[in-house]
C-alpha positions in Angstrom: -0.1 0.0 -0.2 1.0 3.4 -0.9 -0.3 6.2 1.4 0.0 9.7 0.8 -0.9 12.1 3.3 -1.6 15.8 3.5 1.2 16.2 1.0 2.3 19.8 -0.1 5.1 20.9 -2.0 6.3 24.7 -2.5 8.9 26.1 -4.9 10.6 29.3 -4.4 9.8 31.7 -7.3 12.5 31.8 -9.7 12.4 35.8 -10.2 11.3 36.6 -6.9 12.1 34.2 -3.7 8.8 36.0 -2.1 6.6 34.6 -5.0 6.3 30.9 -3.9 4.6 28.2 -6.2 2.7 25.9 -4.5 2.7 22.9 -6.8 1.0 20.4 -4.4 -1.5 21.2 -1.9 -2.7 18.7 0.7 -2.9 15.6 -1.6 -4.4 12.5 0.1 -4.3 9.3 -1.8 -4.0 5.4 -1.0 -3.0 3.2 -3.7 -3.5 -0.5 -3.3 -0.8 -3.0 -3.8 -0.8 -4.7 -7.2 -3.0 -2.1 -8.8 -2.6 0.3 -12.1 -3.6 3.8 -10.5 -3.9 6.8 -12.7 -3.0 10.1 -11.9 -4.0 12.8 -14.7 -4.0 16.5 -15.1 -3.3 19.1 -17.7 0.1 20.6 -18.0 1.2 22.3 -14.9 -1.4 20.5 -12.6 1.3 19.0 -10.4 1.5 15.6 -11.8 5.3 15.0 -12.4 5.8 16.7 -9.1 3.7 14.3 -7.3 5.3 11.2 -8.9 8.8 12.5 -7.8 7.7 13.0 -4.4 6.7 9.4 -4.0 10.5 8.4 -4.8 11.8 11.3 -2.7 13.5 12.8 -5.8 11.7 15.8 -4.9 11.3 16.2 -0.9 7.8 17.3 0.2 7.5 20.9 1.9 4.8 19.2 4.2 3.1 15.7 4.7 4.3 12.0 4.1 4.6 9.3 1.6 4.2 5.5 3.2 5.1 2.6 1.1 4.5 -0.7 3.0 4.6 1.0 6.2 7.8 3.0 5.8 8.0 6.7 5.9 10.1 7.3 2.9 11.1 11.0 4.2 12.3 9.7 7.6 14.9 7.3 5.6 18.5 8.1 5.7 20.0 8.9 2.5 21.6 5.1 2.4 18.3 3.6 3.2 16.5 5.8 0.8 18.6 4.8 -2.2 17.9 1.0 -1.0 14.3 1.6 -0.9 14.6 3.3 -4.5 15.4 -0.3 -5.8 11.7 -1.2 -5.0 10.3 2.0 -6.5 11.5 2.7 -10.1 10.6 4.8 -13.0 10.2 5.1 -16.6 10.0 8.5 -18.3 8.4 10.2 -21.7 12.0 10.6 -23.0 13.2 7.0 -22.2 16.5 8.3 -20.5 18.8 5.6 -22.0 22.4 5.8 -22.1 23.1 6.4 -25.9 26.9 4.9 -25.6 25.7 1.5 -24.1 24.1 -1.4 -25.7 20.6 -2.2 -24.6 22.0 -5.3 -22.7 24.3 -2.8 -20.9 21.7 -0.3 -20.2 19.6 -2.8 -18.4 22.7 -4.1 -16.6 23.6 -0.5 -15.5 21.3 -0.3 -12.2 22.7 -3.9 -11.2 26.0 -2.6 -11.6 25.3 0.3 -9.2 24.3 -2.0 -6.2 27.4 -4.5 -7.1 25.8 -7.4 -8.9 28.2 -9.6 -10.6 28.7 -9.1 -14.1 27.7 -12.5 -15.4 24.7 -12.5 -13.1 23.7 -8.9 -14.3 23.7 -10.2 -18.0 21.7 -13.2 -17.1 19.0 -11.0 -15.7 19.1 -8.6 -18.6 18.7 -11.2 -20.8 15.7 -12.6 -19.2 14.0 -9.0 -19.0 14.7 -8.6 -22.8 12.4 -11.6 -23.2 10.0 -10.2 -21.1 9.6 -7.0 -23.1 10.1 -9.0 -26.2 13.3 -7.7 -27.6 15.7 -10.7 -26.9 17.4 -10.0 -30.4 18.4 -6.4 -29.4 21.0 -7.3 -26.8 23.7 -5.5 -28.8 21.9 -3.0 -30.4 22.2 0.7 -29.4 19.2 3.1 -28.4 19.7 5.0 -31.6 19.1 2.1 -33.6 15.7 1.4 -32.1 12.3 2.9 -32.7 11.1 4.9 -29.7 8.5 2.2 -28.7 11.5 -0.3 -28.6 13.6 2.2 -26.4 10.8 2.5 -24.2 10.5 -1.3 -23.6 14.4 -1.2 -23.0 13.7 1.7 -20.4 11.0 -0.7 -18.7 13.4 -3.6 -18.9 15.9 -1.6 -17.1 13.0 -0.3 -14.4 12.5 -3.9 -13.6 16.1 -5.1 -13.3 15.9 -4.6 -9.4 12.7 -6.4 -9.0 10.8 -3.3 -7.9 7.5 -3.6 -6.0 6.3 -0.2 -7.7 6.7 1.2 -11.4 6.3 5.0 -11.7 5.3 6.0 -15.3 5.9 9.6 -15.8 4.0 10.3 -19.3 5.7 7.0 -20.4 3.5 7.3 -23.9 3.3 10.7 -24.6 6.0 10.6 -27.1 4.8 7.4 -29.2 2.0 7.0 -31.7 -1.4 5.6 -30.7 -0.3 1.9 -32.1 2.9 1.8 -30.1 0.8 3.6 -27.0 -1.4 0.5 -27.1 1.4 -2.0 -27.2 3.4 -0.3 -24.6 0.0 0.1 -22.2 -0.4 -3.8 -22.8 3.1 -4.6 -21.8 2.6 -2.5 -18.4 -0.7 -4.5 -18.2 0.9 -7.7 -18.7 4.0 -7.0 -16.1 1.3 -6.0 -13.4 -0.6 -9.2 -13.8 2.4 -11.4 -14.2 4.6 -9.9 -11.6 2.1 -8.1 -9.3 3.8 -4.6 -9.4 1.8 -1.5 -8.4 2.0 0.6 -11.5 1.2 4.4 -11.1 0.6 6.1 -14.3 1.0 9.9 -14.7 -0.6 11.0 -17.9 -2.4 14.0 -19.3 -4.3 11.6 -21.7 -7.8 10.1 -20.7 -7.5 7.5 -23.4 -4.4 6.0 -21.4 -6.4 6.2 -18.1 -9.4 4.3 -19.8 -7.2 1.7 -21.1 -5.1 0.6 -18.5 -6.2 2.3 -14.9 -8.6 0.9 -12.3 -8.6 4.0 -10.5 -7.9 7.5 -11.1 -7.0 10.8 -9.3 -7.7 14.0 -11.2 -5.2 17.0 -10.5 -5.6 20.5 -11.0 -3.5 23.3 -9.8 -1.7 20.8 -7.3 -5.3 19.8 -5.8 -7.1 16.4 -6.2 -10.2 17.3 -7.5 -11.7 14.2 -7.9 -10.7 10.3 -7.1 -12.3 7.2 -7.6 -13.0 4.0 -9.8 -12.3 4.9 -13.7 -15.8 3.8 -14.7 -17.4 6.1 -12.2 -15.4 8.9 -12.9 -16.1 8.6 -16.6 -19.8 8.2 -16.4 -20.2 10.8 -13.4 -17.4 13.2 -13.7 -18.1 15.9 -10.8 -15.3 18.3 -11.1 -14.8 20.9 -13.6 -11.5 19.4 -14.7 -12.6 16.0 -14.8 -15.6 17.3 -17.2 -12.8 18.8 -19.3 -10.8 15.6 -19.7 -13.9 13.2 -20.1 -15.8 15.5 -22.3 -13.2 17.6 -24.3 -15.9 19.0 -26.5 -18.7 19.2 -23.8 -17.9 23.2 -23.3 -18.5 24.0 -26.9 -21.3 26.8 -26.8 -22.4 25.8 -30.5 -23.1 22.1 -29.5 -24.8 22.9 -26.0 -27.1 25.7 -27.4 -30.3 24.2 -27.1 -33.0 24.7 -29.7 -36.7 25.5 -28.7 -38.7 22.2 -28.0 -35.3 20.2 -28.1 -34.1 17.8 -25.4 -30.3 16.7 -25.1 -28.8 14.0 -23.4 -25.2 12.8 -23.1 -24.7 9.1 -23.7 -21.5 7.4 -22.0 -20.0 4.3 -23.5 -18.0 2.4 -20.7 -17.0 -0.6 -22.6 -20.4 -1.3 -24.1 -20.5 -4.0 -27.1 -20.4 -1.9 -29.7 -22.0 -4.2 -32.2 -24.6 -5.7 -30.4 -27.5 -3.2 -31.1 -27.7 -0.3 -33.3 -29.0 2.1 -30.7 -29.8 5.1 -32.4 -31.6 3.6 -35.2 -33.4 1.1 -32.8 -34.3 4.1 -30.8 -36.2 5.6 -33.9 -37.8 2.1 -35.0 -38.9 0.9 -31.6 -39.8 3.7 -29.6 -40.4 6.4 -32.6 -38.0 9.0 -31.4 -35.7 10.3 -33.4 -32.2 11.6 -32.3 -29.7 13.7 -33.9 -26.0 13.3 -32.9 -24.9 16.7 -32.2 -21.3 15.5 -30.9 -19.4 12.6 -30.5 -15.9 11.5 -29.0 -16.1 7.7 -29.0 -13.7 4.9 -29.9 -13.8 1.1 -30.2 -11.3 -1.3 -28.3 -11.7 -4.7 -29.6 -15.5 -4.9 -29.8 -16.6 -2.6 -26.9 -17.2 1.1 -27.1 -15.9 3.9 -25.2 -16.4 7.6 -25.1 -19.4 9.9 -25.1 -21.9 11.5 -27.6 -24.7 14.3 -27.3 -28.0 13.6 -28.9 -30.5 16.0 -29.3 -34.4 14.8 -29.3 -37.0 17.1 -30.6 -40.1 16.3 -28.4 -41.1 16.5 -25.0 -39.5 15.8 -21.7 -41.2 12.2 -21.6 -39.8 11.5 -24.8 -36.3 12.3 -23.5 -36.8 10.1 -20.4 -38.0 7.4 -22.5 -34.9 7.5 -24.7 -32.9 7.7 -21.5 -34.5 4.4 -20.0 -34.1 2.7 -23.4 -30.4 3.4 -23.8 -29.7 2.7 -20.2 -31.1 -0.7 -20.8 -27.8 -1.7 -22.5 -25.0 -2.9 -20.4 -22.2 -0.4 -19.8 -24.1 2.7 -21.1 -24.9 5.6 -18.8 -27.2 8.5 -19.7 -27.5 12.0 -18.4 -29.7 14.9 -19.2 -27.8 18.0 -20.7 -29.4 21.1 -19.1 -27.0 23.8 -19.9 
C-alpha cells in the first residue's frame, strides 16, 4: 500500500523568492498493492512533482509518503537509495544511455548495487525476453524505434525487482498504435509480476485503457478520485468534465433549440456491435435523435467515449429515450441542461 498524506510541495519563485509556487496542496491518496493507478491532469497540474515526491526525488514541503509502512521522508540517504530499488521509474524521453548497448543499459542499475557482471547480464537477458526484444541485446538505443526504446527502459526499471513502477508520461512521445502496445506490456507486467503501477498522464485515453482507479489533479489539488468507470460516467469536477468531455464546453453544441431535449450518452465498454442503438431508438420507440457531438472509439468490440444527442420532443420522450439507452449494459445517460 502506498499512502500519501497531507502532501504539499512549494517551490521558491524563480525571479522573486517571495513569490512561492504551490505545486501540490494537501494531497491525500491511497494506492492499493498490485493495482494500476492513474494520476491525470493538464500541463502544470502537479503530476510530475507528485510522482517525484513518491520516490523522494523531490522532498515534500509538508506531509508524508508511506510505502509498505515505511515513511520515505524519514529514511537516511543510504536507506532511501536502497528503498528506491523497490520504486523505479520510466519517463517520456526514455533516458537511456546512448553509448551503451541495450543489454548494458539494463545491466546499469545492477552494476550500481554491486551485482556480478555475469549475473547482471543473465538478468538483463531475462528482461529482454519479458519486453519482447531478445534480439536487441547488442543494439544501441539510436538503432531502435521509440517504442523499442521504451521497452528497454521498462526492462531497465524492472532489473532490481521493484514493487512499484512509476510511469511519468511514458507514452506521450509515442504514436497511438505503439502507445497501445506499451500499455499492454505494462498490464502484462502488472498481471504477471504483481507490480503496482502508477501512471502519470494528461491523456484520458491512457487512463481508460489501463487504470482501475484515477485521481484528477488541478493546480496541485486532487479535485476528484475514484474508480475509472465511475469518474468517466459521472465526472463531478470541472477538470474531470473537461478531460472526459473535451468538446463538452462547446457553446455551439450545447445551445439548446426550442422544443429540444438533450442527453449525453456515455459508453463504458458497451458491446459496440450488439445493437444499432440510435436506429433502434427511432424504430422501436418512434423517437428520432440527432448526433450533435461525439467522442468515441472502439477497443476490440467495445465502445468507449460519449456522444450528445438532440431529441425534438417532450421531456417524456427524453426520459423514455434515456431509459431505453440505459437498458444496454455499460451505457450511462445523463440529461444535458446547460
